N, C-alpha and C positions, 0 to 999 in steps of 0.2 A: 426275205428279210423286210421288204417294204411293208408287206401285209402285217407282219409280226409287229413292226415298229408302230404302224398306225393303230393297230388294235390295242397295244399297250398304252399309247398316248391317250386313246379314247377312254380306257378304263381309269387311268390316272387322273385325267381331267374331271371325270364324273365323280370320283372320290373327293377331290379337292373342292368341287362345287357343292357337293353334299355337306362337307364340313362347314362351309360358309352359310349354306342354307339353314342348317340346324341352328347356327348362331343367330341368324336374323329372325327365325320363327319363334325364338324364345325371348324376344325383346321385352316381354312383360316381366321377366325376372332376371336381373343381372347375375344372381347366384347360379341359376340354371344355365345361363349363357356361358359362364365360366366353366361350369361342370362339363357341358357339352364340348366346349372349345378344347379343354384339356384331355378329356377322356378319349375323344376320337383319335388323335395321333398316338396316344399311349397304347390303345388297343391294337392299332395297325402295326406299330413297331414291335409290340410283343408277339403278334402273330407272325410277322416276318422273321423275327429272331428264332422262334420255335420251329417254324417250318424249315428254314434254311439249316438250322442245326441238326434236325432230325433227318432230313432228306439227303442233303449234300453240303457239308460245311465249306467245300471248295468254292461255293457261290458267294461267300462273304467277301465284301470289299469291291474294289474297282474292276480288276481283271487285267488291266493294261500292264501292271508290273509283272504279273505271271506270264502274260503273252510275250513280253519282252524277254523274259527268261527262256521260254520255250523256243523262241525264234533264234536264240543263241546256242541252241543245241542241247538244252537240258530237258529231260523227260520228267514231267510232273504227272504222276499216276492219277487217273480218274478226273483230271481237271477238264477234259474235253469230252465227258461222257454224257449220256442222255439224261441221267438223273440230275446231273449238275445243271443241265439246260432247264429242266422243269423247276428246279430249286431257284435258279437265277431269275427266271421270268416271273414266277409267283412272288418271290421275295422282293423283287424290284418294284412290281406293281403295288405291293403293300407298303413298302417303305416310302416310295415317292407319293403314294396316295395319302400318306399321313400329313404331308405338307411341310415336313422338316427340310432344312436347307441342304439337300443332297441332290446329285445329278444323275443323268441317265447315260451319258456318253461313254464312260469307261465300261460299265457293265454291259452295254449293248455291243461294244467291241468284243467282249468275251462271248456274248450270245452268238454273234456272227461267226466267230471262230469255231464254236461248237457245231453250229449248223453245217459249216463247210466240212468239218471233220466227219460228221455223221453221213453226209452225202458221199464222201469218198469211200466210206465203208459199205453203204447200202447199195449204191449203184455200181453194177459190174463194170461199166465203161470207165469208171474212175478208179478202179482197183489199183491200176499202175501208179496213179498219183499218190495214193496213200502209202504204197509200199516203197516208193522212192522218196528218201528223206529230203532231197533238194527240192523236188517238185512239191512236196507237201508243205515245206516252208514258204514257197512262193504262193501257194494257195492260201495259207494262213495270212500272209502279208496282204493279199487282195481282200481277204475277208475283213481284216481290220479297217481297210479303207471303206468297205461297204457299211460296216458298223457305224462309222462316223457320218458317212453320207446319208444314211437312213435316219440318223438322229437329227441332223441339222438341215437336210436337203441341200448339202454342200459337197458336191462330188469332187471339185478341184481341191478345195481345202481338205477334204477327207483323205484323198490320196497323199497329199503333201504331209498332213498331220501323221498319218500312219507311218510314213517313211521316217519322219523326224523322231517319233516316239518309240517305235518298235524295232526299226532296222539299224544295224550297225553298218553293214555294207549292203547296198541295195542292188539287185540284179536288174539291169536296164531292160532286159527282155520281158520283165514282169510289169513294166510301167504301163503299157497299153492295156494289159489285162485288168490291172487295178482300176484304171480310168473307165474302161468299158463296164465293168461290174458296178462301180460306184455310180456312174451316170444312169444305168438302168435302175438301180435301187432308188436313187433320189427322184428320178422321173416318176416312177410308179408311186412312190410315197406321196408326192405332191398331187398326182392325178387322182389318188383316192380321196383327197379333200374335195375335188370337184365332183366325183361320183357320189359322195355322201352329202353334197349340197353345202359344204362348209365354205367353199370358195367358188368364185365365178370363173376364175382362170388360174393358171399356174403363177403363183406369186412367191415372194420371199416369206420365210417363216415369221419374221418380225418386220412387218412392212413399215417403212419410213417414207416421209415426204419432205425431207429437208431440201432447202433451196440448192439448186445445182448451178445457177448462173454465176454466183460468187460465193462458194461455200465457206471460204476463209481467206484471211489476208496473210501475206507473207510474215508480218510481224507476229501473228499468232503462233507461228511455228515454234517460237521460243517457249510459249506456254505449253504447247503440246510436248515439247522436249522435257519440260519440267514434270508433266504428268508421267512421262516415261521413267524419270528418275524416282519419283514417289512410288510408282507401281513396282519398280524394281526392288526397293527396300521393303514395300508391303508384301510382295511375293515371297521374299526371303524370310520375312517374319512369319508368314503363314506356314511355310514349310517347317520352320523351326518350332512354332507353336504346336503344330500337329504332332511332330515327333516327340516333343516333351510331354504332351498329354498321354500319348501311348506309353512312354516310359514311366510316367507317374502311375498310370493304371496298373502296370505290371509290378511295380515295386511297393505301392502303398495300399492297394485295394484287395490284397489276397485274403485278408481276414473277413471282410464284410461283403464287398461286391462280387467276389468270386465264389461265394457259397452257393449262389444260384445265378444261372446265366441270364435270368430275366431282370435282376435288380438294376444293373447298370443301364441297360437300354430304356427300361421303364422310367428310371429317375431322370435320365437325360431328356427323354421326350416330355416328361412332366415339366421340367424347368424351362425348356425352350418354348413350349406352348404357353406356359404362364407368362413368359417375357413378351410374347407377341399378342397377348390378349387385347383386343381392340379397345376395351374400356379401361385398361391399365396402361402399361408402358407401350403397348401396341399402337396407341393413338399418336405416339411420337415417332413411329417408324413404319407407317403404312401397313400395320399388321393385318388389316382386313382384306388384303388382296393376295392372289397367288403369285408365285415367282414369274410365271408367264405374263401375267398382267403387269407386274412391276417392271419387267424389261420393256414391254411395249410402251409404258408410260414414261419411262426414263428416256426413251428415244423420241418422244413426242416433239413436234415442230412448233412449239410456242414457248416463250420465255416466262417461266413461273414467277420470277422475281418482280416483273412489271405487269403481271396479269390483271391485278385488280384495277389498275389504271386504264386497262383496255376494255372498252365496252363491246368489242366485237367478238368476244369468246362465245362459242356455241355451247350446247348442252354437254357434249362429250368432253370438251376442254374444261368446263367447270367441274365436271365429275372427277376428272383426273386431278385437278388442283385440290379438290376436297379431300382426296386421299393423302395428300402430302402437306396440307396446311389446314389448321382449324383455329378456333378461338384461343386455344391454349399454347399454340406453337406456330412457328413459321417454317418455310421450306428449308432454310439453312440448318435449323435445329433438327428437323425431321431427317434430312439427308445425313447429317453427322451421326445421329443416334442409330439410324439404319445401318450405316457402314460399320460402326463399332460393334453393335450387337450381332449383325449378320457375319462379321469377320470371325468373332469368337465362337459363335454357335455353329458355323460351318466347319470350323476346325474340329470341334467336339463331335458333331454329328457324323463326321467321316471316320470316327474311331469306333462306331457302333458295329456289332457283329451282324450286319445286314448288307445286302448288295447296295453299294453307294458309289457315286462318281463325284469328282471334285470340280469338274470343268464349269458346269452351270452356276454353282454357288459363287466361285471367284469371278466368273463372267458378270454376274449380277452386281457383285460388290464393285468391280471395276467400272461398270456403267454408272453406278451411283456416285462413285468418286469423280468420274469425269463430269457428270451432271452438276455436282457441287461446284467444281471449278468453273464450269461454263456459266452457271447462274451468278457466281461471284463476279466473273468478268462482265456479264451483262449489267450487274448492279453498279460496278465501278465505271463502266463505259456505256451508259444508257443510250447514247446517241451513236454508238458504234466506234470502230477503230478507223482513224483517218490515215490513209496512205496516199500522200500526194494530194490530188484534188478529189479523190474518191473516198467516201465514207461508207463503210459496210457494217451492218448489224451483226452482233455476236449471235452465233447459233449454238445454244447449249446442248441440243441433241447431238450435234457433231462431236462435242467434247465427250459425251456419254459413249458414243461409238468407239472413239479412240481409247478411252479409259477401259472399256470392256476388253478390247483386243490386247492392250498393254498388260493388264493384270493377269489375265488368263494365260498370255504368252510367257510372262515371267514365272508363274507358278509351275507351268509344264515345260519350260525351257524350249519353246517352239516359236518359230517365226510365222508358221502357216496360220496362226490365229488371225493375223491381219487379213488373210484371204477368206477364212471362214466367216469373219464378221461381215464382210461385204456380201457374201452369198446369203447370210442369214437376214440381212437388212435390205439388200438391194441398193445400198448406199455406196456408190463408187467415188463420190466427190471428195471424200476424205482419205483416199488411199495413201497419199504421200504422208500426211501427219501421222496416220496410224502405223505405217511401216517404220517411220522414224521413232515413234514412241515405243513400239515393240522391240526394236533393235536396242534402244537404250535400256529398256527394262530388262531385257535378257542379259546385256552386258553387266549390269549392276548385280542381278541375282546370281549369275554364274560365278561371280567372285565371292559370294557369301554362302550360298547353300546349293546343294544338288537339286534336281527337279523333284517334284512331289513323288513321281513314280520311282526314281532311283532311291529316294528316301524310304519309301515303303519297302523296296527290295532289301535295303539294309535292315530295316526294322524286323521284317519277317525272316531275315537270314536265308534268303533264297540263294541257291547255288548259281550265282550270276558271274559271268566272266567279264571283267572290266575292260575298257578300251586299252590298247597298247599305247603307252605314253612314249612318244618319240624323244630320243635324246642324242646328243652329239657324241660320237665316239672320240676318245682321246688318243 
């Protein structure tokens, strides 16, 4: 799984870099730049749609809602077959390579589950596992953990996330198996970066260098709690918006968009890519960088709001600031537009008939929301927060880490996102505010909407057994 994940990441990254390279090479003609910027994702999405529809339609979507259904005892035919695996891998590389705001985490959980199932069928020594339903479910549970671990290089968070998302009642005896396989997958995944000269040693996927001596002041916990409340409402709105878009497509697009399976995905890819065109609206939302670059820059350890008054910025920091601020806008406008546009387009993109995950898009939106709050705090308190005789500077990157964990946790109804974000960034200093924000965000969202995965289960009308609601006997 680690080799598969690394290979897919390599292909996806090359496709996204090629997209930006085409745009920069055509700088002599703005019209050709626009044409290349729009045509690239449209072609990739159309190819993904056609390939998945022809080979195995079961590869469409995230995969986690279906795995949640399977682990509750429901049999979904052909969902864990070899042709579904091929369809999922090719379709996911193409859809993510387009640059649209969709993620890899959910689909890769599906991929890991298919690989585990095929291994039990092919290897004679595993035949007993496949024939025993209880053991087979335990294997699929471990496979879900490996899928998350190989996506984020986060073995601890991967195991916890798989338990929260897929399991109703978890067998404790399967705990060490999930950890063992997840650690092996995550270790090999990061070792491959060293073997291919991308990293010098094993590091976090999104490296941060935020200050550890005094990462935040106790007074700031109130602001972190407010981020949790905002992310809770935003997560509920995202789930609601996603469901309403699907319902609208089903009820109002039968006459036009359903005549041909390529019309809707092509139209969505055209609109989203047009919105992010760097010479148009994209200049107000850092449209010229990839999602991976955006997350890295949102976690950066310098304050954007006061950057121009600081003459000590190096070339890399100036480059980061140039993506989020130019002569026509400032960082607050750019971050606000980025959040709004990415929020709506992510909800729409996850309704396309292609392999697509929701975790990374909402993770990015949460990071931008946290960064916006952090930069506002730094602007309001340029000298820092005073607590007694100690004055500490505001760290906007820490707010981005907390916001990413809170929004992704609220949308998925999981607490383990607070662990995943630390493994992703290597940033342990903000563990307390992140856990507080995630808990508050989950409490708010749980009162308003189901998780995105339960919502998709209801949308697809999967045969899903709900939890037994306890009640007092009279």
